N, C-alpha and C positions, 0 to 999 in steps of 0.2 A: 393494478400496476400503475405507478406514477409515471407521468411523462416528463422527459427532460426538456428544458427550454430549447428552442430551435437552434440557437447558436451553439449550445453545448452538444446537441445531437449532431449537427453538421460537422463540428470539429471532430467528434469521436468517429464519425463515419469517414471523414476525409483524411485524417492523419495516416492511417495505415497505407493508403495508396499514393501519398505524396512522395516525390523524389527528395533526395537528400538536400538539394539546393533549396527547395521550397520550405523544408522544415528546419533548416539550420538555425533560424532565429529562435523559435519556440523550444526546440529540443537541444539547443546548444548547451555546452557545459557552463557557459557564462550566465545562462538563465536558469540553471538548476539550483535548487536549495536542498541542502542535506538536512534531514531531520535527525533528532537524537535517536540512537539505536534502541530497539526493544529487546528485552532479555527474556528468554525462556529457561528458567532454572527452578528446581524444586524449592518451594518456600520463599522465593524472591519475588518482588514486585515486577510486573511486566514493563512498567514505565515509571519515570520519576514524576510524571504529571501529564495532563492532557496535551494533545497536539492541536494547534490552531493553524489551519491552512486557508489559503486564499484561492477561490475558484479561478481556474485559468493558469495557475502556476505549476511549474514542473518540479517534482520532488523526487528525492531518493531516500528510501527508508531501509535500513539494515535491521534484520532480525537475527539475533544470536542465541544459540542454544548451547548450554554447557554439557549436555549429555547425561545429567543427573537423573533424568526421567524422560520417558517418551511423552512429548508435549506438542500441542498444536495451537494455532491461533485461527479463529474463525470470525467471520464478520461479513456475511453476504451483503448486507445493506451498505457497508463501506465500499466493498469491491464493486457494487453496482453504481456507486456515485463517482467513480474515477475511471479514467482511461489508462489501462496498464500498457506501458511501452514494452517492458521486459522484466523478467525475473531472472537474476543471475545466481546460479548455484554451482560452486566449484568451476568457475570460469566457463560454464555452459549457459548460454543465453536462451531463455524460453520466452516466446512471444505468444502468450495465451489470448484466447478470445474471451475468457472469463475465468474468475477465480472464486472459490467459496472458502477455502482454508489452505493453510500450509502446515504440514506436520513434520516434526523432527524426531526421528527414531534414535538419533545419536548426536554427538557434538557436531556443530557446524554453523554455517550462516547462509542467509539468502538476502539478496538486495533487490528490492522492488523499485523500479523507476516508473513514475506515473504522473498524469496531469489530474489535479483535482477539478471536478466538473460541477457536481450538483451540491449546492449549499444545504447544510443541515447538520444534525448531530448524529454521530455514529459511534460504533465501538468495535474493537477487536478484543476477543475474549478467549481464554483457555476453555475449551469445551468442558461442560459438566461442573464448572466452578461457579460460586456465587460471590466470592470475596472481591471487594473493590481493587485489591492489589493484583488480581489475576485478570485485569482488563485495562484497556487504555481507551479513554474517551477521545474522539477525534471530531473536531468541529471544522466544517468547511464554510467559510464566509463568502 
């Protein structure tokens, strides 16, 4: 198991327990960057290109499924390199302690808001596929 730098680990441990006034700066809408949406559709690429993130920045990522096939995105390495604030599905906010994958059985979308923590190269991939169009490379700098 790789260890996180102390500042990233301290941030990840402290954020869930901080009050709204203390986290307003980092988690405020003004400091959030929206990433291009990812698409889950039979025969379509997941992304138009790689995603480049900056460690310590707050992001929102929407994943859209067209319902053409039951599809998922997995990427434990990526999910271990970020602090997930919430996943919103049908206006229901989920605040998970960890994520390994998201699966869509039907048409719909999910929005993940997170802070990129650990620099490195990661990917989200449709399980069981090998094609480059069925994955998105994510680089945290």
